[in-house]
C-alpha positions in Angstrom: 0.0 0.0 0.0 3.0 2.3 0.6 4.0 1.9 -3.0 0.7 3.4 -4.2 1.1 6.4 -1.9 4.7 7.0 -3.0 3.7 6.7 -6.7 0.8 9.1 -6.2 2.9 11.6 -4.4 5.6 11.6 -7.0 4.0 13.2 -10.0 6.3 14.0 -12.8 5.9 17.3 -14.7 4.6 17.0 -18.2 7.3 16.4 -20.9 8.1 19.6 -22.8 11.2 20.6 -24.6 12.9 22.3 -21.6 12.3 19.2 -19.3 13.6 16.9 -22.1 16.8 19.0 -22.6 17.2 19.2 -18.8 17.3 15.5 -18.6 20.0 15.3 -21.2 22.0 18.1 -19.6 21.8 16.5 -16.2 23.1 13.2 -17.7 26.0 15.0 -19.3 26.9 16.7 -16.0 26.9 13.4 -14.3 29.3 12.0 -16.8 31.6 15.1 -16.5 31.6 15.4 -12.8 31.4 11.8 -11.9 29.0 9.6 -10.0 29.5 6.9 -7.5 29.2 3.3 -8.6 27.0 1.6 -6.0 28.7 -1.8 -6.5 32.4 -0.6 -6.3 32.1 2.7 -4.5 34.4 4.2 -7.1 33.6 7.5 -8.8 33.0 7.1 -12.5 33.8 9.9 -14.9 33.2 9.1 -18.5 34.2 11.9 -20.9 33.3 9.8 -24.0 29.6 9.6 -22.9 29.7 13.2 -21.8 30.9 14.2 -25.3 28.1 12.0 -26.8 25.5 13.9 -24.8 26.9 17.2 -25.9 26.9 16.0 -29.5 23.3 15.0 -29.1 22.3 18.4 -27.7 24.2 20.1 -30.6 22.2 17.9 -33.0 19.0 18.9 -31.4 20.0 22.6 -31.5 20.7 22.3 -35.2 17.5 20.4 -36.0 15.3 22.7 -34.0 16.9 25.9 -35.3 14.1 28.4 -35.9 11.4 26.2 -34.3 12.1 27.0 -30.6 10.8 29.9 -28.5 13.3 32.4 -27.3 13.5 31.0 -23.8 14.0 27.4 -25.1 16.6 28.5 -27.6 18.5 30.5 -25.0 18.4 27.7 -22.4 19.7 25.2 -24.9 22.5 27.5 -26.1 23.6 28.5 -22.6 23.5 24.9 -21.4 25.6 23.8 -24.3 28.2 26.5 -23.6 28.3 25.4 -20.0 28.7 21.8 -20.9 31.4 22.5 -23.5 33.4 24.5 -21.0 33.0 21.8 -18.4 34.2 19.2 -21.0 37.3 21.2 -21.8 38.1 21.7 -18.1 37.7 17.9 -17.5 39.9 17.0 -20.5 42.6 19.5 -19.4 42.5 18.4 -15.8 43.2 14.8 -16.9 46.2 16.0 -19.0 47.6 18.1 -16.2 47.5 15.5 -13.5 47.5 12.0 -15.0 49.0 10.2 -12.0 46.3 11.4 -9.5 43.4 10.5 -11.9 44.4 6.9 -12.4 41.5 5.5 -10.4 38.7 7.4 -12.2 40.3 6.7 -15.6 40.0 2.9 -15.2 36.2 2.8 -15.1 36.1 5.4 -17.9 38.2 3.2 -20.2 36.2 0.1 -19.3 32.8 1.7 -19.9 33.6 3.8 -22.9 35.7 1.7 -25.2 33.0 1.9 -27.8 32.5 5.7 -27.8 35.6 7.3 -26.4 38.9 7.6 -28.2 41.1 5.8 -25.8 44.7 6.7 -25.2 46.8 3.7 -25.9 49.9 5.0 -24.3 49.5 2.5 -21.4 50.0 -0.4 -23.8 53.7 0.4 -24.3 56.0 -2.3 -22.9 57.4 -1.6 -19.5 60.2 -4.2 -19.8 63.0 -1.7 -19.9 
């Protein structure tokens, strides 16, 4: 009976363009900033999937050009700018401090082999 009460109390807003875009933006932010894997308790950052979400939003911006209201268009453009800057910061921070970021990079490489361009510098032989 508690499930019925919980479901009735949790009413989702109607789906409109802003709420749809917000869902995509939130997902991109999660991939950029990281989220805790409940099984391993490690923080997962996946720049490949973050880039894919940014690319998806860019595609939507292009396909909806001229068909959005001013607030919708501004929200999408501002959010894309914010995500792009966050992506650049994340990529640069990985380049600046590769030794400290080794733990978050491992899940990223495992999860994103299909979407992310992986750096294969770790495959070089260490038998020197």
